[in-house]
C-alpha positions as a printed Julia matrix, in Angstrom:
457×3 Matrix{Float64}:
  -0.04  -0.02   -0.02
   1.3    3.42   -0.86
   1.37   6.34    1.59
  -0.53   9.39    0.31
   1.6   12.53    0.42
   0.85  14.67    3.38
   0.3   17.7     1.19
  -2.99  16.26   -0.35
  -6.03  17.57    1.65
  -9.66  16.75    1.68
 -12.27  18.99    3.29
 -15.91  17.99    3.5
 -18.18  20.86    2.32
 -21.75  19.89    2.86
 -22.32  16.94    0.48
 -19.1   17.69   -1.47
 -15.34  17.27   -0.69
 -12.72  19.89   -1.53
  -9.57  18.24   -2.71
  -6.51  20.49   -2.45
  -2.8   20.07   -3.2
  -1.21  23.49   -2.52
   2.22  22.58   -3.74
   0.91  21.53   -7.1
  -1.75  24.24   -7.41
  -4.57  21.72   -7.65
  -8.06  22.52   -6.31
 -11.05  20.41   -7.26
 -14.58  19.73   -5.89
 -15.87  16.16   -5.96
 -18.71  14.15   -4.35
 -17.75  12.08   -1.23
 -17.86   8.75   -3.02
 -15.35  10.09   -5.56
 -13.06  11.44   -2.9
 -13.07   8.12   -1.11
 -12.32   6.31   -4.38
  -9.52   8.72   -5.12
  -7.91   8.0    -1.69
  -8.16   4.24   -2.24
  -6.6    4.49   -5.72
  -3.76   6.6    -4.45
  -3.08   4.19   -1.57
  -3.52   0.87   -3.45
  -2.99   1.56   -7.06
  -6.53   0.08   -7.59
  -8.08   0.59  -11.12
  -9.03   4.17  -11.62
 -12.61   4.86  -12.42
 -13.03   7.22  -15.46
 -14.79   9.78  -13.19
 -11.64  10.49  -11.27
  -8.96   9.93  -13.89
  -8.21  13.53  -14.67
  -7.77  14.52  -11.07
  -5.87  11.38  -10.21
  -3.47  12.04  -13.31
  -3.0   15.52  -12.08
  -2.09  14.67   -8.62
   0.27  11.88   -9.72
   1.97  13.8   -12.6
   1.92  17.49  -11.73
   5.17  18.78  -10.24
   5.23  19.96   -6.74
   7.01  23.39   -6.05
   8.16  23.88   -2.56
   7.9   27.43   -1.05
  10.76  29.7    -1.96
  13.32  30.07    0.69
  16.21  32.58    1.08
  19.78  31.39    0.37
  21.25  29.26    3.09
  24.21  31.55    3.32
  24.96  35.17    2.51
  22.67  38.14    2.98
  20.76  38.73   -0.26
  18.3   41.16    1.61
  14.68  40.78    0.88
  14.34  44.44    1.48
  15.6   47.21    3.67
  13.21  48.25    6.36
  13.69  51.73    7.89
  11.89  52.66   11.14
  12.27  56.54   11.33
  10.63  56.68   14.61
   8.63  54.56   17.09
   6.38  57.55   18.04
   2.98  58.02   16.49
   0.34  60.65   16.33
  -2.56  58.29   17.07
  -3.68  56.46   20.25
  -5.26  53.4    18.66
  -7.19  51.52   21.34
  -5.67  48.12   20.23
  -2.14  49.23   19.53
   0.6   47.72   21.69
   3.58  49.01   19.92
   4.93  51.74   22.24
   4.18  54.9    23.98
   5.65  58.26   23.01
   7.48  58.41   26.34
   9.17  55.08   25.5
   9.65  55.77   21.82
  13.17  57.21   22.21
  14.64  59.65   19.76
  13.89  59.62   15.97
  16.39  58.49   13.48
  18.99  61.0    12.53
  19.65  61.79    9.01
  23.37  60.67    9.22
  22.1   57.35   10.5
  19.7   57.12    7.56
  22.49  57.82    5.16
  24.77  55.2     6.66
  21.88  52.64    6.52
  21.28  53.27    2.82
  24.97  53.19    1.98
  25.4   49.91    3.75
  22.36  48.44    1.97
  23.64  49.38   -1.51
  26.99  47.99   -0.67
  25.44  44.58   -0.07
  23.37  44.9    -3.25
  26.7   45.77   -5.17
  28.37  42.69   -3.73
  25.37  40.49   -4.57
  25.12  42.02   -8.06
  21.54  42.7    -7.43
  19.38  44.4   -10.12
  16.72  45.64   -7.65
  16.43  47.63   -4.44
  13.39  47.55   -2.03
  13.15  50.15    0.76
  10.27  50.0     3.08
   9.26  52.2     6.01
   7.65  51.18    9.37
   6.85  52.8    12.57
   5.46  53.9    14.82
   4.33  56.31   12.19
   7.02  56.99    9.59
   5.68  60.4     8.71
   5.9   61.46   12.34
   9.51  62.01   11.44
   8.95  63.1     7.81
  12.41  64.46    7.17
  13.95  60.95    7.38
  11.37  59.72    4.8
  11.97  62.43    2.48
  15.7   62.16    2.73
  15.75  58.38    2.42
  13.6   58.12   -0.64
  15.73  60.83   -2.41
  19.01  59.38   -1.39
  18.16  55.74   -2.13
  16.53  56.78   -5.46
  19.7   58.61   -6.48
  21.89  55.64   -5.62
  19.55  53.27   -7.6
  19.63  55.64  -10.65
  23.51  55.71  -10.55
  23.41  51.98  -10.76
  20.64  51.9   -13.42
  18.88  49.7   -10.84
  15.1   49.29  -10.25
  13.94  50.44   -6.78
  10.67  49.84   -5.01
   9.5   52.13   -2.21
   6.75  51.19    0.34
   5.44  52.75    3.46
   2.93  51.58    6.09
   1.19  54.7     7.46
  -1.75  56.0     9.53
  -2.33  58.8     6.78
  -1.97  61.74    9.28
   0.12  64.18    7.44
  -0.17  67.32    5.2
  -1.79  67.47    1.92
   1.52  68.25    0.26
   2.96  65.11    1.93
   0.14  63.15    0.52
   0.69  64.45   -3.03
   4.41  63.62   -2.66
   3.85  60.12   -1.37
   1.25  59.37   -4.06
   3.99  59.87   -6.71
   7.13  58.78   -4.97
   6.03  55.45   -3.42
   5.19  52.31   -5.29
   2.84  51.08   -2.58
   1.25  52.8     0.37
  -0.36  50.54    3.0
  -2.91  52.87    4.88
  -4.52  51.78    8.14
  -8.2   52.91    7.82
 -10.67  50.9     9.77
 -13.87  52.22    8.23
 -16.22  55.25    8.09
 -15.87  58.14   10.62
 -17.52  56.5    13.57
 -15.36  53.32   13.42
 -12.12  55.12   12.54
 -12.53  57.75   15.31
 -13.5   55.14   17.94
 -10.84  52.64   17.19
  -8.02  55.01   16.0
  -8.34  58.37   17.91
  -5.63  61.0    17.82
  -3.43  61.62   20.84
  -4.57  65.2    20.56
  -8.23  64.24   21.03
  -9.19  66.07   17.9
 -11.04  64.34   15.04
  -8.61  63.29   12.37
 -10.83  61.18   10.0
 -11.09  64.13    7.56
  -7.33  64.26    7.28
  -7.09  60.56    6.59
  -9.91  60.52    4.26
  -8.67  63.46    2.12
  -5.08  61.97    1.96
  -6.38  58.49    0.96
  -8.29  60.33   -1.92
  -4.98  62.03   -2.98
  -2.93  58.86   -2.81
  -5.48  56.82   -4.7
  -5.26  59.34   -7.6
  -1.45  59.05   -7.77
   0.78  56.38   -9.21
   1.29  54.53   -6.07
  -0.67  51.26   -5.36
  -3.04  52.03   -2.36
  -3.65  49.24   -0.02
  -6.27  49.91    2.83
  -5.98  47.8     5.96
  -9.16  47.52    8.21
  -8.72  46.22   11.62
 -11.89  44.29   12.49
 -13.21  43.91   16.14
 -16.21  42.07   17.55
 -18.16  45.46   17.3
 -17.35  46.11   13.61
 -17.42  42.49   12.05
 -21.13  42.8    11.23
 -20.19  45.87    9.02
 -17.56  44.31    6.93
 -19.58  44.31    3.7
 -20.36  48.03    4.4
 -16.77  48.84    4.9
 -15.63  46.94    1.9
 -18.2   48.74   -0.24
 -17.38  52.11    1.18
 -13.6   51.67    0.61
 -14.0   50.52   -2.95
 -16.49  53.21   -3.74
 -14.45  56.05   -2.17
 -10.89  55.04   -3.03
 -10.57  52.35   -5.67
  -7.58  50.8    -3.96
  -5.25  48.08   -5.23
  -6.38  45.87   -2.25
  -8.59  45.86    0.78
  -7.16  44.01    3.68
  -9.25  42.79    6.67
  -7.35  41.77    9.9
  -8.78  40.83   13.31
  -7.85  42.76   16.31
  -5.03  41.09   18.24
  -5.79  41.07   21.99
  -3.52  43.41   23.9
  -3.72  45.08   27.27
  -4.97  48.21   25.63
  -7.6   46.53   23.69
  -8.97  44.4    26.37
  -9.01  47.42   28.68
 -11.14  49.15   26.1
 -13.28  46.15   25.74
 -12.33  45.75   22.11
 -12.26  42.06   21.3
 -11.59  39.89   18.27
 -14.5   38.85   16.22
 -15.82  35.29   16.62
 -13.82  33.29   13.96
 -17.0   31.77   12.32
 -18.67  35.19   12.11
 -15.49  36.8    10.68
 -15.2   33.99    7.95
 -18.81  34.54    7.0
 -18.51  38.31    6.88
 -15.16  38.12    5.05
 -16.64  35.87    2.38
 -19.49  38.3     1.88
 -17.26  41.29    1.97
 -14.73  39.97   -0.4
 -17.02  39.54   -3.25
 -17.51  43.31   -3.34
 -13.86  44.41   -4.15
 -13.29  41.33   -6.27
 -16.26  42.3    -8.51
 -14.3   45.51   -9.15
 -11.03  43.89   -9.82
  -9.73  44.85   -6.31
  -8.01  42.14   -4.27
  -9.55  41.18   -0.97
  -6.98  40.08    1.42
  -6.64  38.41    4.85
  -2.97  38.0     5.56
  -2.93  34.37    6.69
  -5.08  33.14    3.82
  -3.35  34.1     0.64
  -3.96  30.95   -1.53
  -2.14  32.46   -4.5
   1.31  31.49   -3.26
   2.93  28.95   -0.93
   5.43  30.06    1.84
   7.33  28.92    4.88
   6.85  32.21    6.74
   4.14  34.81    6.65
   6.32  37.8     7.38
   9.88  39.12    6.75
  11.32  37.02    9.5
  13.66  34.4     8.04
  13.85  36.08    4.6
  16.93  38.16    5.26
  14.96  41.42    5.61
  17.22  44.03    7.33
  14.99  46.25    9.48
  16.76  49.07   11.16
  15.54  51.02   14.21
  16.26  54.66   14.93
  19.37  53.76   16.96
  20.92  51.62   14.3
  19.87  48.19   15.66
  19.21  45.67   12.84
  16.47  43.18   13.45
  14.55  40.55   11.42
  11.18  41.82   12.74
   9.7   45.31   12.73
   7.87  44.76   16.02
   9.45  46.54   19.01
  12.32  44.47   20.61
  10.42  44.13   23.97
   7.54  42.47   22.1
   9.6   39.61   20.69
  11.9   39.28   23.68
   8.78  38.89   25.81
   7.78  35.94   23.55
  11.12  34.34   24.28
  12.49  35.17   20.91
  15.72  36.99   19.68
  15.45  38.67   16.3
  18.53  40.92   16.67
  20.69  40.53   13.64
  23.31  43.18   14.42
  23.84  46.82   13.99
  24.99  49.7    11.75
  28.5   50.78   12.52
  30.71  53.13   10.44
  28.48  52.86    7.6
  28.45  49.06    7.36
  26.1   46.29    8.62
  27.68  44.25   11.34
  25.55  41.14   11.23
  25.67  37.93   13.16
  25.8   35.04   10.68
  24.72  32.54   13.24
  21.72  34.64   14.15
  20.77  34.88   10.44
  21.03  31.1    10.04
  19.06  30.5    13.22
  16.2   32.69   12.21
  16.05  31.05    8.74
  15.79  27.71   10.51
  13.02  29.1    12.7
  11.0   30.37    9.74
  11.43  27.21    7.71
  10.43  24.79   10.55
   6.9   23.38   10.51
   5.12  24.19   13.78
   3.61  21.17   15.5
   0.07  22.58   15.43
   0.34  23.0    11.62
   1.35  19.5    10.65
  -2.08  18.28    9.42
  -3.57  21.63    8.46
  -4.29  22.57    4.83
  -3.13  26.12    5.58
   0.42  25.13    6.49
   1.8   26.54    3.28
  -0.24  29.73    3.29
  -0.64  30.83    6.98
   2.84  28.98    7.66
   1.92  29.21   11.41
   1.27  32.83   11.38
   3.14  35.53   13.4
   6.24  33.97   15.13
   5.72  36.37   17.94
   1.96  36.36   18.47
   1.17  32.72   17.41
   3.82  30.2    18.43
   2.13  27.19   16.9
   3.51  24.9    19.42
   0.04  23.45   20.44
  -0.71  19.89   19.52
  -1.59  19.03   15.93
  -5.32  19.43   15.47
  -5.83  21.69   18.57
  -6.77  24.89   16.8
  -7.36  28.22   18.63
  -9.72  30.78   17.37
  -7.01  32.47   15.05
  -6.34  29.1    13.41
 -10.1   28.49   13.05
 -10.62  31.84   11.4
  -7.65  31.22    9.12
  -8.82  27.76    8.12
 -12.45  28.83    7.38
 -11.43  31.85    5.34
  -8.86  29.79    3.33
 -11.45  27.16    2.39
 -13.95  29.82    1.37
 -11.25  31.48   -0.71
 -10.58  28.29   -2.44
 -14.27  27.64   -3.23
 -14.43  31.23   -4.64
 -11.72  30.41   -6.92
 -13.77  27.57   -8.16
 -16.66  30.03   -8.62
 -18.49  28.12   -5.85
 -19.54  31.27   -3.94
 -22.96  30.16   -2.93
 -21.57  26.81   -1.82
 -19.01  28.57    0.46
 -21.72  30.83    1.93
 -24.08  27.89    2.59
 -21.23  25.84    4.21
 -20.25  28.73    6.55
 -23.84  29.31    7.39
 -24.48  25.6     8.37
 -23.97  25.32   12.07
 -23.54  21.51   12.08
 -20.84  21.76    9.48
 -19.06  24.38   11.55
 -19.29  22.19   14.69
 -17.79  19.23   12.79
 -15.13  21.28   11.2
 -14.07  22.66   14.69
 -13.54  19.08   15.91
 -11.35  18.05   12.86
  -7.91  17.11   13.89
  -6.46  16.45   10.39
  -7.23  17.74    6.89
  -5.06  15.19    5.12
  -6.63  13.11    2.38
  -5.0   10.02    3.62
  -6.88  10.45    7.0
 -10.29  11.19    5.48
 -13.05   9.02    7.13
C-alpha cells in the first residue's frame, strides 16, 4: 500500500469534498464517493474509474513546487526596512507598539545615510538588479524629514546603478496634503490603516490630541488613490465592527478604488482588552469576510486576509527568516519590525546586528538560526491545509506549538477563510456561503484534527 503524500488535503463541504494540493496548485470539488475512491486509488493502485482519472493524473504527474526560501548563506536582503521613529500621532485602542514616552529619539539623517549606503554596498556585492526600501513605525511620517531624505538618497543611488527600486510605506495617513501628494507619486505602494467610516475610525484610532482626524485621513487617501502609488487599505476588525465588513468593503471600494482591501482581526492586547475591544468570533469573521470579499473582487480589487493568501505557498508569513534587514532609529538591525520588547517577551531573539561606521555588522549565526525558525513546520500546523499559506502565522503572537489538530480561534478563522477562498476560486460562492452558514458543518469542522486526504473518514 502506498502512503498518500501529506500535502494532499480533503475537506468535507456539505455533500461535497474539496480536494486540495497546494504545492501543485490543484483545487477540485468532488462528491464524497469520488473522494473516497480517489484516496483508495492513491493508496492501493486500484483501477482508476473514469470519473476521477483527470484528477488522479494531475495529482500523480503535476510537479510539486516547494515554497521559496532565502539562500542558506549570505545576505541577499529581501528588503531594507527603515523605522524613522517609534512614536505615533494616534492612540489606537488596540495598539501595543510603544508609548511616546518610551519611543526614544527619532532616526537622525546621518544614520539614515549610513543605513542606505550599507544596503547598497550589499546589493553591489550580490550584483542585485533591484532595491527595495520599506518604511515602518510607529508612524514613519511622524519623522517626515527621514522619509523624504531616504527616498531621495536611495533613489539617487539606484539611478546611478541603473537599478530598479521599490518604495513602500505603512502609515496612518496623518500628514499634510503636500506630503500626501508627494507620497502618491514617490512610493510604489502605500499601506494605509483605515478601519472604516468616521464612527469606526475615530473610536478605534483616535488622535493623541483628542481632535477628530478622520477628515485628514480621508482626504489623504483620496489624494494617494489618484496618484501612481498602489493604495492598499488595511481595516482592523473587532467584535463590534465585524457585522459591518460588507459596508466597509463597499465604502472603501467606492471612495478610494484601492489596489487591495485587507481585513485583519484585532489582536488582543492589554490596551484592547481594557477598552473592551475584542477579536470577532472566527466563524462570524469568516462569514463576513466571504461576503465582503466579493465586493472588491467584483471591481478587480483584491480582498486580502494576511494568513489566507492561496495564490502562493510560503514557509513564513512575514519578513522574519527572509533576510529582511529592518533598522531601528538607533541603528539596531532586526529581522522583525515589532518592538524589541515584544519579541523578547515572547522568548525570541530577532536581533541580527547593528549599523557601525556605514556598514552592517551582522551575526551570521543569528541569520542562520532565524532562517531555521522560519522554515520549521510548527507542531500545530502539521495536518492543516493552511500550513503553506498561513505558515503558522506571526512567530511572536502565534507560536504554533500546540498539539496538531488543537486549533485556537486564530487558526479556526484562518482555516475557514482559506477554504472559502478556495471555493471562490472555483466559482462556488454560494456553496461557500451555505457551508459557512451551516452550524452542524461548523461544529464538525471545529473538531477536525487532520485535513489530510489520507486520513479522510
